[in-house]
C-alpha positions, 0 to 999 in steps of 0.5 A: 326495804332494810331495817336499821340496827335500832329497828332490829333492837326494837322489833326482835324483843317484841317478836320474841315476846309475841312468840312467848305469848303465842305459845302460852295463850295464843294471840301473839300476832296482836303484838307482832303485827303492830311491831312489824307495821311500826317498822314501815314494812308494807302490810303484805310483808307484815302479814307474811313475816307474822305468818312465817314465825307463827307457823313454827310455833303452831307446828311445835305446839301440835307435835307436843299436843300429839305426844301428850295424846291430847288430840283426836286425830280423826277430828283434827286432821279433817279440821286441818284440811279445811283450815288449809283450804280456808287459809289458801282462799283467805291469803288469795283474797288479801292479795286482791286488796289495795295495801293502803286500804289493808293498812286501815283494816289492820289498824281497826281489826287488831285492836278490835280483836284485842278488846274482844279477847279481853271481854270474852274471858271464858273462850275455850274454857267451856268443854262441850265435846263430851256432849257432841256426836262424832258427826257433830264434832267432825262438822264443827271441826271442819267448818270452824277450821275453814273459817279460822283458816280463812281469817288466818290466811287473810291476816297472814298472807302467803309468803309469795313475795319472799 
């Protein structure tokens, strides 16, 4: 599928804005996924394109956090490993789903996540890490890494088709 010049003129600013939002607060996919879908791309390609751009933003953010000594690598690395495992399973799961059904899932899921984020305004603002033991931090980082990785892999299917 090829995009027209008008399609690019609409899509590229939205993708830029999504990257900007993602870098500041996260959730840029809430803008980019509907924009990609509006171009008529198949849902698996929408998810692959969205993941391709988000990987680079996440990589740059991780490097910056590490430079500023804002990460505990003893917790972050196992969490990342479990996220990678979950993401792999999620991306393999989404390939088993019919693209027509996946369109409906995305149409319901993206607005639902948006509403949830607007309603739960204190997500990430409550600090509990000082009250957790190292084992609990490890367990929490590993299990959340797996769940979030699965979710992200499911919504951001592997780039096998590219």
